[in-house]
N, C-alpha and C positions, 0 to 999 in steps of 0.2 A: 713396129709395135707402138701403139699409142698408150701412154701412161695415164691412168685415171687421176683425177684431182685428189691430192692428198687431203685427208681429214685434218681439220684444225678446230680447236676449242672456241666456242663463242663466249662472249663476255656480255655483261650488262651494259647496254648503251642506250642513249636517248632515243635513237631511231627505232629501237625495239618496243618502245612504250607507245601504246595507242594514244592518239591525241583526241581530247574531248573539249579543247578550248574553242571559243568562238574566234573565227578567223579575223585577224586585225592587220595593222600595218606591218607588224614584225613577222607575220606568217610568210612563208616562201611563196612567191608568185608562180602559179602553175600555168603552163601553156599546153593545150591539147587541141587536136583537131576535132574532138567530139562536140565542141560547142563553138566552132568558128563559123561565122556567117558572112564575113566580108573579106576581100583580098587584103585589107589592111591588117587583119588578124594574122594572116599568114606571114606578113612582113615581120611582125613582132615575134611570132613563133620561131621563124627561121633565124632571126637575130639572136634570140635566146638560146637556140641550139648551138650556134657558132660560139657564143660567149661561154657556154657551159663546157664544150669540148675543147675549143682552142684557147679559151681564156681571153680576157680583154686585151692583154698586151700582144697577143698573136692574131687578133681578129682585125684584118685589114681588107681593103677592097680587093687586093690581088689574091687574097686567100679564099675568096668566095668561089663556090663550085656551082656555076649557073645551071648546067644541065641537071644536076641533082635537085636544085631548088625547083626547076620547072616540073620535074617528075612528081615532086611532093605536092605542088600546087594543083596538078592535074589529077591527083589521086592514084597515080601509077604505083607509087611506093608509100609506105607508112612512115610515121615519125621514127620508128625503130630502124627501118631501112635507111633513113636519112642519117641517123646517128652512126650507123655502120659505115656508110659512105664517108663521113667525116673522119672516122677513126682510121680508115685504111687509105686516106687520101695522101698524096705526096707531101702536102704541106704539114700534116700531122706527123707523118713519118720523119720528115727532116727536122722539125723543131721540137719534137718530143721523143720519138722512138730512138733516133740515131744520136741524140745529144744527151741521153741518160743511160745508166745501166739498167738491167732488167728489173732489179728490185725497186728502184725509184720509179721506173715507168709503170710497173704494176700498181704501185701505190697511187700514182696520179690517175690511172684509168679507173681504179675502184672508186676514187673520190668523185670523178667526173661522171662516170657511167652509173654507178650504184648509189651515188649521193651520200656516201658515208666514208669514214676512214677505215683503214685495214684493222682487223681484229688484233693481230699481233704479228710477230716476225714469221710465225708458222704459216700464216695465210700468204704473206709475201712470197715465201719459199714455194708454196703450193702453186700459186699462179705463175711464178717465174719458171717453173718446170714446164707448165703448159705453154708459155711463150717460147721457151727454148726448143721444145719438141715439135710444136705445131706452127710456129711462125706467127707473124703479126695477125694475118687474117684468121687463122685458126683460133688464136687467143681471143680476138674480138668476137668471133661467132660464139665461142664458148661462154664469154661473159654476158653477151646479149641474150643467150638462150637459158640463162640460169633462172631458176624458179623465183629467186629474189627479185630480179629485174622485171620479169613478167608480171608478178603479183603486185609490184610497186608502181611501175610505170606503164606496163602493157605495151600495146602497139602504137598508141597515139599520143603519149605524153612525153614532153621533153624532160629529161632527168634534172633534178635539182638537189641541193644539199638538204637532207632531211633533218628535221628537229634540231636546227641550229640554235634556236631561241626557245626556251621553255618559260612559261609564265611564272612559275615558282622560283626561277633562278634570276638573280640580279644581273648576271653576266652570261652572255651566250658563248657558244663555241666559236673558235676562230674560223673565218671563211676560208675555203680551200683556194680561192683566187688570190693567192699571194705569190711573191717572187719565188721561183721554183727551185733553182739549182744551186743555191748557196748552202749546201749541206757538206758533210764530211767527205763523201765520195767525190763531189765536184772539187773540193779543196785538194784532195789527193791527186786528181787529174792535173790541176794547175801546178802543183808542186812537181809532178813528173815532167812537166814541160820546162822546168828550171826556175820557176818563180819561188821566191823566198818570202814567207809571211811570218817568220819567227820574230819574237820581240827583240832579240839581240842582233838582228841582221845589220850588215854594214851599209850605211847610207852615204858614205863618202863625206862625212862631216856636215852633211846638210847643205853643201855648196854645189853649184852647177859645174859643168866641165870647164877646164882652163880656157879654152877658146871662147866660150860664151862669156866668161868673166872679163876677158880682154875687150871684147866688143862692147860689153856694158860699161866698162871703164872709159872707153873712147867716147861713147855717147854721153856719159855723165860729165866728163871734162869739157866736151864741146858745148853742151848745154849751159854749164856754169860759166864758161867764157863768154858766150853770147849774152847771157843774162847780165854779167858784169859790165860788158860794153854798153848795153842798153841803159843800165842805171847811170853809168858815167856820162853818157850822152845827155840824159835828162838833167843831171846836175849842171853840166857845162852850159846847156841852153838856158837854165834858170839864171845863171850869172851873165848871160848875154854873150858868152864867148863863142858859141856856135848857134846855128838856127836849125831847127828840125822841121 
């Protein structure tokens, strides 16, 4: 039995406000196949899609999916299909799905696919249930088939963070492309592995192990001895007692 998406309350957010400003440098750059004329335009669009879904820190040469890119260039698939392919790719599964819990993964996908942050914890729970019951592919299909995605980005536009900067506000919203996994849940995972991050943890007096200290002492004494011999040789040669 497939559970329906739970209802969650919507809040007043910037992305819900229609934009009437004149597009400027701070406006999000939009990539769409609707107005591409040259192959160079596809290069920029494909790179923008990778950076939006994988984020810059995970976008490498080895993470590129060449067959999917070729299908997009040839018009076999749409941008929405290309985004779907990136979301269910082994690279995205390994570095995002398998390395985060469902709640964190849902938040990341909503940010990258719908271009906004989650409404509240209720929305996280609702989409986490979809992810748990339908799997990654079912969750991705459900997200890309939402009315919000289709009305905002349609078939041919790469998702982007919506309404991050507003002309009337002196400070914009924080970009979603920031270091991802340093949250409370990831901290609990590290602690479960035996790591201690408490303020009163034992650090061994701030000294290295005994064997390392002994090796360091030998190196220090040897260096001091050689330096002393060198200084003494210079002094004796100055008095003409020896020649260097």
